[in-house]
DRENDO-1510 file (C-alpha; in Angstrom, 1 decimal, always signed):
<recs>
REC; n; res; u; v; w
REC; 1; MET; +106.4; +95.0; +31.5 .
REC; 2; ASN; +108.2; +95.1; +28.2 .
REC; 3; SER; +111.9; +95.3; +27.7 .
REC; 4; GLU; +113.7; +96.0; +24.5 .
REC; 5; PHE; +115.9; +93.2; +23.3 .
REC; 6; ASN; +117.9; +92.8; +20.1 .
REC; 7; PHE; +117.2; +89.3; +18.8 .
REC; 8; PRO; +120.1; +87.4; +17.4 .
REC; 9; GLY; +120.5; +87.7; +13.7 .
REC; 10; GLN; +122.9; +85.7; +11.5 .
REC; 11; GLU; +124.6; +84.4; +14.6 .
REC; 12; PHE; +121.5; +82.3; +15.5 .
REC; 13; GLU; +122.8; +78.7; +15.5 .
REC; 14; GLY; +121.7; +76.6; +12.6 .
REC; 15; ASP; +118.7; +77.1; +10.3 .
REC; 16; ASN; +116.1; +76.4; +13.0 .
REC; 17; ARG; +114.1; +79.6; +13.4 .
REC; 18; THR; +111.7; +78.0; +15.9 .
REC; 19; VAL; +111.3; +79.8; +19.3 .
REC; 20; TYR; +109.1; +78.8; +22.2 .
REC; 21; VAL; +106.6; +81.0; +24.1 .
REC; 22; ARG; +106.0; +80.0; +27.7 .
REC; 23; ALA; +104.5; +81.6; +30.8 .
REC; 24; ILE; +106.9; +82.5; +33.6 .
REC; 25; ASN; +105.7; +83.0; +37.1 .
REC; 26; ILE; +106.7; +86.3; +38.6 .
REC; 27; GLU; +108.0; +84.7; +41.8 .
REC; 28; ASP; +110.5; +82.8; +39.7 .
REC; 29; LEU; +112.1; +86.0; +38.5 .
REC; 30; PRO; +114.9; +88.0; +40.2 .
REC; 31; ASP; +113.7; +90.6; +42.8 .
REC; 32; ASP; +114.4; +93.6; +40.5 .
REC; 33; MET; +112.4; +92.1; +37.7 .
REC; 34; GLN; +109.5; +91.2; +40.1 .
REC; 35; ASP; +109.4; +94.9; +41.1 .
REC; 36; ALA; +109.3; +96.0; +37.4 .
REC; 37; ALA; +106.4; +93.6; +36.6 .
REC; 38; SER; +103.9; +96.0; +38.2 .
REC; 39; GLY; +101.6; +93.5; +39.9 .
REC; 40; ALA; +101.3; +91.0; +37.1 .
REC; 41; ASP; +101.0; +87.3; +38.0 .
REC; 42; HIS; +103.1; +86.0; +35.1 .
REC; 43; LEU; +105.0; +87.1; +32.0 .
REC; 44; TYR; +105.7; +85.4; +28.8 .
REC; 45; ALA; +109.2; +84.4; +27.7 .
REC; 46; VAL; +110.4; +83.8; +24.1 .
REC; 47; CYS; +113.0; +81.1; +24.3 .
REC; 48; THR; +115.3; +79.1; +22.1 .
REC; 49; GLU; +115.1; +75.4; +22.0 .
REC; 50; GLU; +118.0; +75.3; +24.5 .
REC; 51; GLY; +115.9; +77.4; +26.9 .
REC; 52; GLU; +117.8; +80.7; +26.5 .
REC; 53; GLN; +115.4; +83.6; +27.1 .
REC; 54; LEU; +115.4; +86.0; +24.3 .
REC; 55; ALA; +112.6; +88.3; +25.5 .
REC; 56; LEU; +110.1; +88.8; +28.4 .
REC; 57; VAL; +106.7; +90.5; +27.7 .
REC; 58; ASN; +103.5; +90.9; +29.5 .
REC; 59; GLU; +101.1; +89.4; +26.9 .
REC; 60; ARG; +101.2; +86.1; +25.2 .
REC; 61; ARG; +100.0; +87.6; +21.9 .
REC; 62; LEU; +102.8; +90.2; +22.0 .
REC; 63; ALA; +105.4; +87.4; +22.4 .
REC; 64; PHE; +104.1; +85.8; +19.2 .
REC; 65; VAL; +104.1; +89.1; +17.3 .
REC; 66; LEU; +107.6; +89.9; +18.6 .
REC; 67; ALA; +108.9; +86.6; +17.4 .
REC; 68; ARG; +107.3; +86.8; +14.0 .
REC; 69; GLU; +108.6; +90.4; +13.5 .
REC; 70; HIS; +112.1; +89.0; +13.9 .
REC; 71; ASP; +111.5; +86.1; +11.4 .
REC; 72; TYR; +111.1; +83.4; +14.0 .
REC; 73; ALA; +108.4; +80.7; +14.1 .
REC; 74; PRO; +106.9; +80.8; +17.6 .
REC; 75; VAL; +105.4; +77.7; +19.2 .
REC; 76; SER; +103.5; +77.6; +22.4 .
REC; 77; VAL; +104.8; +75.6; +25.4 .
REC; 78; HIS; +102.1; +74.4; +27.8 .
</recs>
C-alpha cells in the first residue's frame, strides 16, 4: 500500500529535518486503511518528532528513500 503525500516544504517548523520511521500494525489503522493494506501485517510510517504521520508505505526501505527524496533525515524508531 502506497499513498501519494505532499511533504511539507518551507512550512516545516524549525530547521530540524529529522523524521522517524516506525512500523505500524495494520489492526491499529482505520478500517478503510486496513482494507487497502492488501493482507500486509504492518506498514511503515514516516513521522515528525511530534508524531504527525507524513506518509505510510509498505516497505521500510521505501520509507527511508521517500524521506531522503524530500530532503529529510530519516531515523529508525524501534
